[in-house]
C-alpha positions as CSV (number, residue, x, y, z in Angstrom):
1,M,-101.3,-196.8,2.8
2,S,-98.3,-198.7,4.0
3,K,-96.0,-196.1,2.5
4,R,-94.7,-193.4,4.8
5,I,-95.8,-189.9,4.0
6,R,-93.0,-187.7,2.6
7,K,-95.0,-184.7,1.3
8,A,-97.1,-182.2,3.1
9,V,-99.5,-179.6,1.7
10,F,-100.1,-176.3,3.4
11,P,-103.1,-174.3,2.0
12,V,-102.0,-170.6,2.7
13,A,-104.0,-168.7,0.0
14,G,-106.7,-167.3,2.3
15,L,-107.1,-163.6,2.9
16,G,-107.3,-163.7,6.7
17,T,-110.0,-161.1,6.9
18,R,-110.7,-161.7,10.6
19,F,-107.3,-160.1,11.4
20,L,-107.6,-157.0,9.3
21,P,-105.9,-154.5,9.2
22,A,-102.9,-156.6,10.2
23,T,-103.4,-159.1,7.4
24,K,-103.6,-156.3,4.8
25,T,-99.8,-156.8,4.4
26,V,-99.0,-159.7,6.7
27,P,-100.6,-163.2,5.8
28,K,-102.3,-164.7,8.8
29,E,-99.9,-167.7,8.6
30,M,-97.1,-165.2,9.4
31,L,-98.7,-164.0,12.6
32,P,-96.3,-164.7,15.4
33,I,-96.6,-166.9,18.4
34,I,-93.7,-165.7,20.6
35,D,-90.8,-165.7,18.1
36,K,-92.1,-168.0,15.3
37,P,-94.9,-167.5,12.8
38,L,-97.8,-169.9,12.7
39,I,-96.5,-171.5,9.5
40,Q,-93.2,-172.4,11.1
41,Y,-95.0,-174.5,13.8
42,A,-96.9,-176.4,11.1
43,V,-93.8,-176.9,9.1
44,D,-91.9,-178.2,12.1
45,E,-94.7,-180.7,12.8
46,A,-94.6,-182.0,9.3
47,I,-90.8,-182.4,9.3
48,Q,-91.0,-184.3,12.7
49,A,-93.5,-186.6,11.0
50,G,-91.0,-187.4,8.3
51,C,-92.0,-185.0,5.5
52,D,-89.1,-183.7,3.3
53,T,-91.2,-182.0,0.6
54,L,-93.3,-179.1,1.7
55,I,-95.9,-177.8,-0.8
56,F,-97.3,-174.3,-0.1
57,V,-100.5,-173.5,-2.0
58,T,-100.7,-169.7,-2.1
59,N,-102.1,-166.9,-4.2
60,R,-100.4,-164.5,-6.5
61,Y,-100.4,-161.7,-4.0
62,K,-98.8,-163.3,-1.0
63,H,-95.0,-163.3,-1.1
64,S,-94.2,-163.2,2.6
65,V,-94.4,-167.0,3.1
66,A,-92.0,-167.6,0.2
67,D,-89.7,-164.9,1.4
68,Y,-89.7,-166.4,4.9
69,F,-88.4,-169.7,3.7
70,D,-86.0,-168.2,1.2
71,K,-82.4,-167.5,2.0
72,A,-81.8,-164.0,3.4
73,Y,-78.3,-163.2,2.3
74,E,-78.1,-159.6,3.5
75,L,-79.5,-160.4,7.0
76,E,-77.2,-163.4,7.3
77,Q,-74.1,-161.3,6.4
78,K,-75.1,-158.7,9.0
79,L,-75.6,-161.2,11.7
80,E,-72.3,-163.0,10.8
81,R,-70.3,-159.7,10.9
82,A,-71.9,-158.8,14.2
83,G,-70.9,-162.2,15.7
84,K,-74.5,-163.0,16.5
85,Q,-74.1,-166.7,15.9
86,E,-77.3,-167.9,17.7
87,Q,-79.5,-165.6,15.7
88,L,-77.6,-166.6,12.5
89,E,-78.3,-170.2,13.1
90,L,-82.0,-169.5,13.6
91,V,-82.3,-167.7,10.3
92,R,-80.3,-170.3,8.4
93,H,-82.2,-173.3,9.7
94,V,-85.8,-172.2,9.2
95,L,-85.8,-175.3,7.0
96,P,-83.3,-178.1,7.8
97,N,-81.0,-179.5,5.1
98,G,-82.7,-182.1,2.9
99,V,-86.1,-180.4,3.2
100,R,-87.4,-178.5,0.2
101,A,-90.2,-176.0,-0.2
102,I,-92.3,-175.8,-3.3
103,F,-94.8,-173.0,-4.0
104,V,-98.0,-173.6,-6.1
105,T,-100.4,-170.8,-7.0
106,Q,-104.1,-171.2,-6.5
107,A,-105.4,-168.8,-9.1
108,E,-108.9,-168.4,-7.6
109,A,-110.1,-168.9,-4.0
110,L,-112.3,-171.9,-4.8
111,G,-112.1,-173.6,-1.4
112,L,-109.9,-176.0,0.6
113,G,-110.6,-178.9,-1.7
114,H,-109.5,-176.9,-4.7
115,A,-106.3,-175.8,-2.8
116,V,-105.4,-179.4,-2.1
117,L,-106.1,-180.3,-5.7
118,C,-103.6,-177.6,-6.8
119,A,-100.9,-179.7,-5.2
120,K,-101.6,-182.8,-7.3
121,P,-98.8,-182.3,-9.8
122,V,-96.2,-182.2,-7.0
123,V,-97.7,-184.9,-4.7
124,G,-98.2,-187.4,-7.5
125,D,-99.3,-190.9,-6.7
126,E,-98.4,-191.3,-3.1
127,P,-100.0,-190.6,0.3
128,F,-99.5,-187.1,1.7
129,A,-100.4,-184.8,4.6
130,V,-102.5,-181.7,4.7
131,L,-101.9,-179.2,7.5
132,L,-103.9,-176.1,8.1
133,P,-101.6,-173.6,9.9
134,D,-104.6,-171.9,11.6
135,D,-104.8,-175.0,13.7
136,L,-101.8,-174.9,16.0
137,I,-101.5,-178.2,18.0
138,W,-99.3,-178.2,21.0
139,N,-98.0,-181.3,22.6
140,R,-95.0,-182.2,24.8
141,G,-94.5,-185.5,23.0
142,D,-94.9,-186.4,19.4
143,G,-96.7,-183.8,17.2
144,A,-100.2,-184.6,16.0
145,L,-99.1,-185.4,12.4
146,K,-96.4,-187.9,13.5
147,Q,-99.0,-189.6,15.6
148,M,-101.3,-189.8,12.6
149,A,-98.6,-190.9,10.2
150,D,-97.6,-193.7,12.5
151,A,-101.3,-194.8,12.7
152,A,-101.7,-194.6,8.9
153,E,-98.6,-196.7,8.4
154,V,-100.0,-199.5,10.6
155,S,-103.7,-199.4,9.4
156,G,-103.2,-198.6,5.7
157,A,-106.1,-196.2,5.9
158,S,-106.4,-192.5,5.4
159,V,-106.4,-190.7,8.7
160,I,-108.3,-187.5,9.8
161,A,-107.6,-185.7,13.0
162,V,-110.6,-185.2,15.3
163,Q,-111.2,-183.6,18.7
164,D,-114.2,-183.5,21.0
165,V,-116.3,-180.4,20.9
166,P,-119.3,-179.2,22.9
167,H,-122.5,-180.7,21.5
168,E,-123.9,-177.2,21.0
169,S,-120.9,-176.3,18.8
170,T,-121.3,-179.0,16.2
171,A,-122.7,-176.5,13.6
172,S,-119.2,-174.9,13.4
173,Y,-117.4,-178.1,12.3
174,G,-117.3,-181.1,10.1
175,I,-118.6,-184.0,12.3
176,V,-117.8,-187.7,11.9
177,A,-119.6,-190.9,12.8
178,T,-117.4,-193.8,13.6
179,D,-117.5,-197.6,14.0
180,A,-115.7,-199.2,17.0
181,F,-114.0,-196.0,18.2
182,D,-111.6,-197.1,20.9
183,G,-111.0,-193.7,22.4
184,R,-108.1,-193.0,20.1
185,Q,-109.0,-194.3,16.7
186,G,-112.0,-195.6,14.8
187,R,-113.3,-196.2,11.3
188,I,-115.4,-193.3,9.9
189,N,-118.7,-194.3,8.4
190,A,-120.1,-190.8,7.8
191,I,-118.9,-187.2,7.7
192,V,-121.4,-184.3,7.9
193,E,-120.5,-180.7,7.3
194,K,-121.6,-178.3,10.1
195,P,-124.7,-180.3,11.4
196,K,-127.1,-178.7,13.9
197,P,-126.7,-180.2,17.4
198,E,-130.0,-182.1,17.2
199,V,-128.8,-184.1,14.1
200,A,-125.1,-184.3,14.7
201,P,-123.9,-188.0,14.7
202,S,-121.3,-187.4,17.4
203,N,-119.1,-184.7,19.1
204,L,-116.0,-185.7,17.1
205,A,-115.1,-182.7,15.0
206,V,-112.6,-182.7,12.1
207,V,-109.6,-180.4,12.7
208,G,-106.8,-179.3,10.3
209,R,-104.7,-182.4,10.0
210,Y,-105.1,-185.1,7.3
211,V,-103.2,-188.0,6.0
212,L,-104.7,-188.9,2.7
213,N,-104.5,-191.5,0.0
214,P,-103.7,-190.0,-3.5
215,G,-107.1,-191.3,-4.7
216,I,-108.6,-188.2,-3.1
217,F,-107.4,-186.1,-6.1
218,E,-109.6,-188.0,-8.6
219,L,-112.6,-187.4,-6.2
220,L,-111.8,-183.7,-5.8
221,E,-111.7,-183.4,-9.6
222,A,-115.2,-184.8,-9.7
223,T,-116.6,-182.8,-6.7
224,T,-119.1,-180.2,-7.7
225,P,-118.8,-176.8,-6.0
226,G,-120.9,-176.3,-2.9
227,A,-121.9,-173.2,-1.0
228,G,-120.1,-170.1,-2.1
229,G,-119.0,-171.9,-5.3
230,E,-116.2,-173.7,-3.4
231,I,-114.9,-177.2,-3.7
232,Q,-115.0,-178.7,-0.2
233,L,-112.5,-181.3,0.9
234,T,-115.2,-182.7,3.2
235,D,-117.4,-183.6,0.2
236,A,-114.5,-185.5,-1.4
237,I,-113.8,-187.4,1.9
238,A,-117.5,-188.3,2.1
239,T,-117.1,-190.0,-1.3
240,L,-113.8,-191.6,-0.3
241,L,-115.5,-193.3,2.6
242,K,-117.6,-195.4,0.0
243,Q,-114.4,-196.6,-1.7
244,E,-111.8,-197.2,1.1
245,E,-111.2,-197.1,4.8
246,V,-110.8,-193.7,6.5
247,D,-110.0,-193.5,10.2
248,A,-110.8,-190.7,12.7
249,F,-107.8,-190.1,15.1
250,R,-108.1,-188.3,18.4
251,F,-104.5,-186.9,18.8
252,E,-102.7,-186.2,22.0
253,G,-102.2,-182.5,22.4
254,T,-104.1,-179.2,22.6
255,R,-105.4,-177.5,19.5
256,F,-105.6,-173.7,19.3
257,D,-107.8,-172.2,16.7
258,C,-105.5,-169.4,15.6
259,G,-107.9,-168.3,12.9
260,T,-109.7,-166.5,15.8
261,H,-108.5,-163.7,18.0
262,I,-109.0,-165.7,21.3
263,G,-107.3,-168.8,19.9
264,L,-104.2,-166.7,19.0
265,I,-104.2,-165.3,22.5
266,E,-104.6,-168.7,24.1
267,A,-101.7,-170.1,22.0
268,T,-99.5,-167.2,22.9
269,I,-100.1,-167.7,26.6
270,Q,-99.5,-171.4,26.3
271,Y,-96.2,-171.1,24.5
272,A,-95.1,-168.2,26.8
273,L,-95.7,-170.4,29.8
274,E,-93.7,-173.3,28.2
275,H,-90.9,-171.1,27.0
276,E,-87.6,-171.7,28.9
277,K,-86.7,-168.0,29.3
278,L,-90.1,-166.4,29.3
279,S,-92.2,-168.7,31.6
280,Q,-91.4,-167.1,34.9
281,P,-91.7,-163.4,33.8
282,A,-94.9,-164.3,31.8
283,Q,-96.4,-165.8,34.9
284,A,-95.5,-162.7,37.0
285,I,-97.1,-160.4,34.4
286,M,-100.3,-162.5,34.2
287,R,-100.6,-162.6,38.0
288,K,-100.1,-158.8,38.2
289,A,-102.7,-158.1,35.4
290,L,-105.3,-160.4,37.0
291,A,-104.7,-158.9,40.5
292,E,-105.2,-155.4,39.1
293,I,-108.5,-156.6,37.4
294,D,-109.7,-158.1,40.7
295,A,-108.7,-155.0,42.6
296,H,-110.8,-152.8,40.3
297,G,-113.7,-155.1,40.3
């Protein structure tokens, strides 16, 4: 995989039932962290990594993501007439010039592997990225995907993001075993979906960033549905390991699992504390709230 990735796939067809009733009308990918929805953070990360074609795999009912990336003529006119240039620029540059958004429908909810497979006609025969917007990764330097794309360009291998998890939590993740892991990167020799702690091969858990060789599509087509009738990306990657090199990559940054309530709260706090205008008032509010809790026992 010496070719640089240009295309990024965003599986956004899920129903987000954990966040009902909010997600009855608002997709979970549109839940805000400060002033941007989750999907915007993932898109910004992909663009920073060099991607100029963004492929959103959605379902037939979810229009909010497409509406968000579409042009909002009436809103832009109102902002322009009101002289609100700063807000106008924010609305106009949700996607920068030269970056296109393509929407693909996943007719049935048949799993992450199937969602990725739906993007095959657009991706074609070139390496590509997969980003799960639920996994928000914060870093002051390069984004996680750029780090991975740089590594893939050098090694020629597919690259999967991993992070250390507590040993007792391995049953909640896909876990990899590696050869010669140097603290940042290592060759994967096995991947196990949600192993119990007593049989987990390591504490390195797969998280929602992938740089994949296009050969994964053929393997996804041949992958039989697993639990719940879903086609799992992990199963196809397990087969890919037998055919070519796949690396685990421990990225620099902090991952927030925004598919959970507490992860969304953690991310909001982190981004508030890093925000140029909000950091000081946010700290004051947090100190006051904590002091009141302490005072009342």
